[in-house]
C-alpha positions as CSV (number, residue, x, y, z in Angstrom):
1,X,-62.7,7.0,-20.0
2,X,-61.4,10.5,-20.2
3,X,-58.7,11.7,-17.8
4,X,-60.4,15.0,-17.3
5,X,-63.9,13.7,-16.6
6,X,-65.7,15.5,-13.8
7,X,-69.2,16.5,-12.9
8,X,-68.3,20.2,-13.6
9,X,-67.0,19.4,-17.0
10,X,-70.0,17.2,-17.8
11,X,-72.2,20.1,-16.9
12,X,-70.2,22.4,-19.2
13,X,-70.4,20.0,-22.1
14,X,-74.2,19.6,-21.6
15,X,-74.4,23.4,-21.7
16,X,-72.5,23.5,-25.0
17,X,-74.7,20.8,-26.5
18,X,-77.7,22.9,-25.6
19,X,-76.5,25.7,-27.9
20,X,-78.6,25.7,-31.1
21,X,-76.8,28.1,-33.5
22,X,-73.5,29.6,-34.3
23,X,-74.8,32.9,-32.9
24,X,-75.6,31.2,-29.6
25,X,-72.1,29.8,-29.6
26,X,-70.6,33.2,-30.1
27,X,-72.6,34.6,-27.2
28,X,-71.8,31.7,-24.9
29,X,-68.1,31.5,-25.7
30,X,-67.6,35.3,-25.6
31,X,-68.9,35.1,-22.0
32,X,-67.1,32.0,-21.0
33,X,-63.6,32.5,-22.7
34,X,-61.2,35.3,-23.4
35,X,-60.7,36.3,-27.0
36,X,-57.2,34.9,-26.8
37,X,-58.5,31.5,-25.6
38,X,-61.1,31.4,-28.4
39,X,-58.5,32.3,-31.0
40,X,-56.1,29.6,-29.7
41,X,-58.8,26.9,-29.9
42,X,-59.9,28.1,-33.4
43,X,-56.2,28.0,-34.5
44,X,-55.8,24.5,-33.2
45,X,-58.9,23.4,-35.1
46,X,-57.6,25.0,-38.3
47,X,-54.3,23.2,-37.8
48,X,-56.3,19.9,-37.5
49,X,-58.2,20.7,-40.6
50,X,-55.1,21.4,-42.6
51,X,-53.2,18.4,-41.3
52,X,-56.2,16.2,-42.1
53,X,-56.1,17.7,-45.6
54,X,-52.6,16.4,-46.0
55,X,-50.7,19.7,-45.6
56,X,-47.2,19.5,-44.1
57,X,-46.0,21.4,-41.0
58,X,-44.4,24.2,-43.0
59,X,-47.6,24.8,-45.0
60,X,-49.7,24.7,-41.9
61,X,-47.4,27.1,-40.1
62,X,-47.5,29.5,-43.0
63,X,-51.3,29.5,-43.3
64,X,-52.2,29.5,-39.6
65,X,-49.2,31.1,-37.9
66,X,-49.3,28.2,-35.4
67,X,-46.0,27.2,-33.8
68,X,-44.4,23.9,-34.7
69,X,-45.1,22.9,-31.1
70,X,-48.8,23.5,-31.6
71,X,-48.8,21.8,-34.9
72,X,-47.0,18.8,-33.5
73,X,-49.4,18.6,-30.5
74,X,-52.5,18.7,-32.8
75,X,-50.9,16.1,-35.1
76,X,-50.3,13.8,-32.1
77,X,-53.9,14.2,-31.1
78,X,-55.1,13.4,-34.6
79,X,-53.0,10.2,-34.7
80,X,-52.9,9.0,-31.1
81,X,-55.6,11.0,-29.2
82,X,-59.1,10.3,-28.2
83,X,-60.5,10.8,-31.7
84,X,-62.2,14.1,-30.8
85,X,-60.8,16.0,-33.8
86,X,-61.4,12.9,-36.0
87,X,-65.1,12.7,-35.0
88,X,-65.7,16.4,-35.7
89,X,-63.7,16.5,-38.9
90,X,-65.6,13.4,-40.3
91,X,-69.0,14.8,-39.4
92,X,-68.2,18.2,-40.9
93,X,-67.1,16.5,-44.1
94,X,-70.3,14.5,-44.3
95,X,-72.3,17.8,-43.9
96,X,-70.2,19.4,-46.7
97,X,-68.7,21.9,-44.3
98,X,-65.1,20.7,-45.0
99,X,-63.6,19.3,-48.2
């Protein structure tokens, strides 16, 4: 069971699951988040992709600009987290969206 579970977060996630295209995602997230928040989430996901591809911290830092603290946190989530990154990475690989 998630530590952050609540009725409000369930509702938010249902709203996200209702989105049907990348364009709809842009419109929703531009309304819901600041540009900085979106860029930070996108950066963390890129870090996860690169770590999953076997890149080391120095390579990830150089390519994404992420701090070592961010890289370390994402790596911890990949290895010991709730498998959220793993689920998405595996599904995107199956769809040919990641190598």
